[in-house]
N, C-alpha and C positions, 0 to 999 in steps of 0.2 A: 365176880372176878372179871368176867368178860367186859362188863360195863366200865370197871375201873381201868382195865387195860386199854380199852378204847379211849377213855378220857385222857390217860397219860400220853398216849400216842398223839392225840389231838393237841395236847399242851406242848409237846416237844415240836410238833410241826409248826405250831403257832409261833414259838420262840425262834425257830429257824427262819420262818418267813420274815419276822421282824429283823433278824440279823441281816438277811439279804437285803431287806429294804433300807438298811442303814447306810448303804453306799459302798463304794469300792474300798475306801480307806478302812472302814470298820470290818469289812469282809477279809481284807488282807491281814489286819491285826489279829482277829480271832483265828484265822487259818494258821498264822505263825505260832500263836500260843498253843493251838491244838497240836501242831507238828512238834514243837519243842517238848510238850508234855509227854510225847511218846518217844522221841528220839533221845532226849537226855537220860531218862531212866534206863532205857534199853542200852545205851552206850555205857553207863555206869555198871550195869550188870555184866556186860561183856568184859570190861576192864577188871573188875574184881574177881571174875571167874577165870581169868587168864592166869595161868601159873607163871608166865614170863613177865607179868606186869611189874612195874617198879614197886619197891617195898614202901617208899615214903608216900605220905598223903599227897604232897605237892606233885610228885611224879605221876601218881595215879590220876589226879585232877587234870594234869596236862594231857594224859592219854585219853581221858574222857573228851576233852576239848578237840583233840585231833580226830577222834571217831565221829564227833558231832559235825565237825567241819567237812570231813570227807563225805559223810552221809548227805549233808545239805549242799555240797558242792561249793563251799565258801573257803576252801583251802585248809583250814586247821593248822596254820603256821604257828610255831613256837619261838619265842624270843622276847624282846623288849615290848612293852605295851604299845609304843608307837609303831613298831614293826608289825605287830599283830593287827592293830587297827587299820593300818594301810593295806595290809594283805586282804583283810575282810572287805574293806571298801572296794578294792579293785575287783574282788570276786563278785560282790553284789552288783557292781556296774556292768561287769561282763554278763552276769546272769540276766540283768534287766534288758540289756541290748539283745541278747540271744532270744530271750522270751518274747520281746517285742517283734523281732524279725520273724520268728515262728508264727506268732499271732497274725502278723500282717499277711504272710504267705497263706496261712490257713483261711483267713477271712477272704482273701482274693480268690482262692480256689473255690471256696464255698459260694461266693457271689457268682462266679462264672458258672458253676454247676446249676445254681438256682436259675440263672438267666437262661441257660440251655433248656432246663426243665420247663421254664415258662414259655418256651417257643418263640423267642423274640429275635433270634439270629436270622441272617439272610441266607436264602437257599441259592447256592451258586451252581446252577444246573443250566443246561441248554438242551432243547429238544424234548423237554419233559411235558407232562400233562399237569395242569393246575385245576384244582377243584375248589371253588369258593362257596362257602356256606356249609350248613350241616342239616341233614334230615335223614329219614330212614332210606331215602333213595341213594345215599352215599355208598351203602354196602353193595347193592347190585352194580352200581357204576364201577366201583373199584374192582369187583369180581370180574366184570366183563373186560375191563382194561388189562387186568392181569392175564386173561386168556388171550387178548389181542397181542400182548407183548411177549407171549411164550417163546416166539422164535427170535427175540432180540436179546443180546448179551447183557446190555446195561440199559435198563429203562427205569424211569423215576416218576412218581406221582407226588405232587406237593399239595397238601390240604391246608387251607386257611379258614378258620372258623372261630367265633367267639366262645371257645370252650377250652377247658384245661387240656394241655398237650398230652400229659400222661393218660388222662381219661380217654382222649381220642385214640391214642395208640392202642390202649387195652381193648377198646370197643371194636376197632378194626381187626385186631388180632383174633378176637373171639369169633367174628363173623367171616373173615377171610383167612382161613387157616393155612393156606399154602400160597404165598405170594410169588413163588418161583423166583425168577431173576429180577423181579420188579421191586425196587426200594420205595417204601411209602414213608414220606416225610411230613410231619405235622407241625404246623405253626399256629400260635394263638393270636387272635386279633380280629378286628371288625373289617370285613372286606370293603366296606363303604368308605374307609379312611385311606386315601391314596398313599401316604407314607407307610402305613401298615401293609397295604396291599403289595407294595414293592418288595416285601420280605420274601415272596414266593417267586420273584423274577418273571412276571407274566410277559415281559417284553422279549424274553428269549425262549418262551415255551412254544411247543408245536400246536397246543390247543388249550383252551380255557373253558371250563364248564361252570356255569352259575346255577346252583341248586336253589329252588324256591323254598324258603322256610315254611314250617307248617302252621304258623300263626296267621291271624286275619290280615296282617299287614305284610304278608310275604311278598306279594307282587311289587309293592312299593320298595321293599328292600332289594329286590332283583333290579329294579330300574336304577336305584342309587348305586348299586354295585357296578352296573354297566357303565354309568357315568364316571365312576372312580377309575374303572379299567381304561376308559378312553383318555383319562388324564395321565395315567401311568404309562400306558402303552398306546401311543398315538395310532391313527388309522393306517400308517404305513407298515405296521407290524405284520408278520406272516402267520401269526397264530390264528387258528380257527376258533371263533368264539361261539359257544352254544349255551343258550339259556332257556328257561321255561317259566311261564306264568300260568296261574291257575284260572283266573277269570278272563273270559274272552274280551271284556271291555278294556282290559289293560294291555292287550296284545299289541296294538298300534304304538302305544307309548313306549313299550319295551323295545320294539323294533327300531324306533327313532333313536333310543338311547344306545342300542347296540351298534348302529352305524351300518355301512354297506357290507362290511366283512362279517357281520354277526348273523347268527341264525337263532330265531326265537320261536320256540314251540308253544302252542296254546294247548294246555292240557285238556280244557273243556272241549275244544273242537276235535282233537285227535280221539279222545275217549268216546265222544258222541258218535263220530263217524264209524269207528270200529265196532261199537255196540250195534249200530244199524246194519252194517255189512254182515256181521256174524249172525245177528238175529234172522236175517233173510237167507243166509247160507251157513247152516250149522257146520261146525268144524273149521271154519276159516281162521279162528283165533289160533288154532294149532299150527296152521301154515305160517302165520306171522311170527309166532313164537320161534319156529325153526329158523326163519330168515333173519330175525333181529338179534339173536344171541350169537356169540363167537364160537360156540362149541360145534355147530353144524356147518351148513352151507350158508353163505351170505353173499351180498352184492360186492362185486369187484369190477374193475375195468381192465381191458387188455388192448394192446395196439392192434390196429386193423390189419397190418401186415399185407399178405397176399390178397386179402378180401377188399382192399381199397379199389374203388371203381366198380365193384360188383353190387348187385341189389341186396338189400337187407335180408330178403327171404332166403338167399343162399347161405347166409351165415348161421341160420337156425340149425343146420345139420353139419356145420363145419367143426364143431367141438363135440367129441364123443362123451366126455366126462364133465361138461359144463353146459348150462342152459342159457342161451342168448335171449335177452329181454329188451334190449334197446341200444341207443347210441348216445355217446357223450360227444357232442359236436365240438369243433375246434374253438368256437366262441364261448364254450362253457355251458351251452344249453343242453339239457337232457331231454331226449325223446324216447319215451317208453312205448314199446310195441308200434313203431312207425309202420307206414305202408310197406308191404313186402317188396315193392318196386323201388323204394327209396335207395338212392345211391350212397354208398359208404365213402366218405371223403378220405383222402390220404392222411390227414391230420386228425381224423375222428378216432375215438376209442370205443370199443364195443363193451356194453354193459352186460355182464354175465352173472349168473348165480353159480358159485363153485366153492370147493372146499377151502381153498386158500389162495393167496395172491399169485402163487406160482403153479397152480394146477390147471389154469386155462390154457391148455396146449392144443393147437389146431390138429384135428384128426377127423377126416371126412367120414360121416356115418350114413351117407345117402344110400350106400349099397345094402344097408340093413332094412330098408323100407320094403314092406310087403304090400304092393298095390292092391291085391285082391282083398286085403283085410280092411281097407279104408272105406268108411261108411259116409254117404252123403245124406245127411238128415235134414229134414225141414226145420226151420226155426220154430221153437216152442212158443205157443201163444201165452201171453201173460195172463195170469189168473188173479182175481181179487181174493184177498184172504182176510182172516180175523187175527188180530194181534192183541196181546194183553201186556200192558205196562204196569208193573207193581212198584210203587214208590215214586217219590218226586224229590228232586234236589236242583241245584243251580244249573246242572247240565241237561235236565229233562226237556226244557223248551228247544234246545239244540237237537236233541234226539228226535223229537216230533217233527221239527223242520226238516231234518235229514230224511226221515221216513217218507215225508211227502214228496221228496225228489226221486225216490227209488220205487215205491210201490205202484201197483196197477190201479187204475181208476176203480173206485168202489170199495177199496180196502178200508176195513173198520179197525180203529184203535180204541180200546177201552183202557182208561187210566184210573187206577185206584191208589189213593194216598191219604195220609192223615190230613185233616183240615175241617173246615166248616163250609156252609153254603157260600159265604162271602169269599172264601178262599177259592172255591171252584170258579166263581165269576171272574176273579182276578186272573186265575190261571188261563181261562179261556181267552181273555183279552191279551195276555202276555204271549201266547203261542202264535208264531207267525202264520200267515195265510198258507193253507195247504189245499191245493186244488184236487188232488187224488185221494185224500185221506179224510175219513169221517171220524172225528175224535169225540169221545164221550168221557166226561169226568164224573167220578163219584167218590165220596168220602168213605174212608174205612181204614182200620188198622191192619196192615198186611201181615202182622204177626199173630192176628186173631184167627184161629182155625175156622171159626164160624163165618167170618167174612170171606175167606178163601173158598170154603165149601159152597157158598151161595153163588160163586162166580162161574161154576161149571168150567173149571180150568182146562179139563181134557178136551173141550170142544174147540180150543184155539189152535191155530196153526203154529204159533210161536209165542213164547213168554219171555219178557225182558224184566229182570229184577234189578232195580237200582237202589242205591243207598238212600233210604227214606228219611229225609229231614223234614218232611211235611210241606204241604202247600203253603205259600206265603199268606199271611193274614191280611195284608194290604199290599197294594201295588208298590214294588221297589223294596220290600222288606228283605234284609239280608239274613242269611242263615246264621243262627246264633253260634258263637265260638264253641267248639267242642262237639257240635252236632255231627260233623263229618266223621270224626273218629269213632263215634258210637254207632254210626249207621251200619258198619259191618256186623255188629252184634245182632241188630234187627234183621239183617239180611240172612244170617245163619239160621235164625229162628224161622224165617219165612221158607227157606229152602228145606228145612226139616219137615214142615207141614206139607209142602209141595211133593216131597218124596212120598209121604204117606198117602196123598191123594193119587199119585201115579201108581203106587203099589196096589191100592184098593181097586183101581180101574184096569190093572194089568197092562199098563201102557207107559212107555218111556216118554216123558215130556221133553219137548225141545226148548231147553232153557239157555238163556244168555244172561250171565250174572256180572254185575259191576261190583268191584271191591276196591278198597283203598290199600289194604295191607296184604302182601303176598302170603304172610304167615297164616292169615285166616282162611286162605284158599284151601290149605291142607286140612282144615277142620270141616269144610263144607260137606254136608251129607248128600252127595250127588254121585252119579255114575262116574267111573273112570273115563277120562277124555272129554268131560263136559267143557263147554265154552265159558271161559272166565276172562273178563277184561279187568286186569288189576292195574289201576291207573298209575300207581307209584312205580311198579316194575316196568310197565310199558314205556313210560316217559324216560326212565333210566336207560333202557335199551336203545331207544331212539337217539338220545343225547350222546351215548357212547359211540354208536355207529357214525353219526355225523362228525363227532370230534376226530375220528380216525380218517374219514373221507368226506370232505366238505361237500362234494357234489351230491351226496346222498340226501341232502336237504331238499333238492329239487325232485329227487326220486320219490321221497316220502310225501312231499307236497302233492304230487300228482296222484299217488296211491290213495291219499286220504281226502280227496276232493271229488265232487260229483262229476266234474268234467275230466276228460281224458280216460286213461286205461287204469284198471285195477284187477285184482285177483278174483277169480270166480271158481266155484266148484260146479262143474257141469257133468251130466251123466256120461260115463265112458262109452256107453252104447251108441251115443250120437256121433262118435268119432271113429271107432273101430268095431269090428265084429267081436261078439262075445262067445262064439262057439269054437275058438281056437286060441292058441298062444300067439301073441304078436310082440314084436320088438317095440320098445318105447319110441324108437325113431319113427315108427309107423304112426304113432299118436302125434308126434311132433309135426310130421308132414301133413296129417289130416287137419291139425289146428292151423298150420300155415296157410292152407288153402281157404280158410275162413278169415284170414287176417288176424290170427291170434298166435300167442306164444305159449306152448305147453311146457310146464316146468316140473310136473310131478303128478302124483295121483294119491287117492285115499281108498283103501280097501274096506268095504263094509264089514267083512268077516272079522277083521282085527281092529275095528274101531274102538273097542273097549280094552285093548291090550297094550300095556306099557311096554317100552317107554315111548313109542312113537304114535300109538293109537291109530295105526293104519295109515299114517301120513308118510309119504316118501317124496322128498323134495330133491330134485336134480338127480334122478337115477341115471345110471349108465345107459346110453341109447342102444347099446347092444343087448341089454338084459331083456328077457322075454317074460311077458306077463299074460296070464289068462284072466281077463276081466270078467266079472259077473254082474248080474243085474243089481243095482244099488251101489256100484262102485262109481267114484267120481274122478274126473280128470281136472287137475289144477291148471288153469290157463290164465294168461294175462290178456285181457280183452277190454274193449271199450265198454263203458257203463251202459 
């Protein structure tokens, strides 16, 4: 029975498909016959069942006709044949015109709705933020922009990417659950096409962010997008343009395409620099995380005011709830940690770390300084160390090069990564000359516990774990597509084995780990507060900060280069006495006398306690702290 029922249903569907395929005329004819086959018998039943119906057959047939006419809206007039025919013709013409009008209106509305859902309409906004492209970085970027716009009544973010508009909106709504007062507008199209790019009105935006796609041609796509942006919004526009490229070799090309008003970040350079800085100063990644997101304290500028004409050193204690770190000169040049005797110009702005753009209020804190608690310590002698680099990828040569600029003479770096003897030889030739660093390469799978056990990991002063895509098999070989995305999985396995090694030795390893996906960081089997450099999130935070304040590009450029000043974690006991409570203003004054800017501290006792893991950036200078051995002061000082 079931088989017969299924067969009958299939036959009926087959006949219906043939009917529809017969065209409009056939469909109208069959629909008319089907309608009459129901309406005429039903009208006859109504007439014959009506006690008030005419007694004669002719009268009843006329009543049936009237009922059919009224039901089908064709009048149902009674009279001479010519009169009836004319009445029906007029009713059919009226029905045809009304049906056509309704159909046209419905079609127009449907097409408009479809067009809007396709995301092809123009965004008519001004002072908004434009995001071009789509990758996993878009979610932290939008999240940070929402935080930055929290104190604005009407803020808008326009996203243009070659994806379905509805899909983009649903994806963003899932990851950014509370947009606050910020409206997020999605448009579909390729950002490399100037007419399509104009849909998001980049010429009236306050900032434009170009995200690098995650495929192997992502950098080329960024360059083309920057060229299209130059065609749509010429160089006289006021928008801050921020882009990022993955490969250092494409950095110069992207900067040329961005023009003088554009800022292009090189992901490889930034990640390599921060990996090195954090490996040599554990805990530094937490400081940058606090400074780069909009939830805590970050960089702002404030007018010089009464400090104009006075030396920079006096400004360090002129703000009780803000930390002074540099000057934004009238010509746009940023000077981080300038000489304390540098004169502040009338048109200069003071670069501070503070809670918000309206919290940098001058309030002298010099009266809080305890002179008796200031320590004059001798400079610490540099000591050679032993470092271990597990894994190798495109950024590894930059990491080795940067280490050579920081470490003391005689420092040893052992590199372990997948490959063969030929790959080791190529890697040695690819790594730039390093005067102070003795590098040794060896082949091995860093996910193999036997390889890690043979390294005596606990004997190293620091361990860097990178996403291992393997040593190149020949000079110039590129990483195969998809290798970067799978490197996080191998990193997690490596961290699991390293934790077992540390537990067996009853020792906490100093690990600095590179990852691509911030979601994988939550899975990492390491202690709370460990150092992670998540390339995607790091670049997202940097791009967002620069898009809100263009001068920060110069600030970050100095922080992430070997020249100039950068953040350091230095023993608190080298600045203040440890046997008493001291005000933070005392630590600031002690650092000033060394030509440094103190901006916070990290307590060893709470280094593994969430949410700040012992890091306190920009504390009130009146707050009193009793530092202990093993505590660090966060200072901005020359490298």
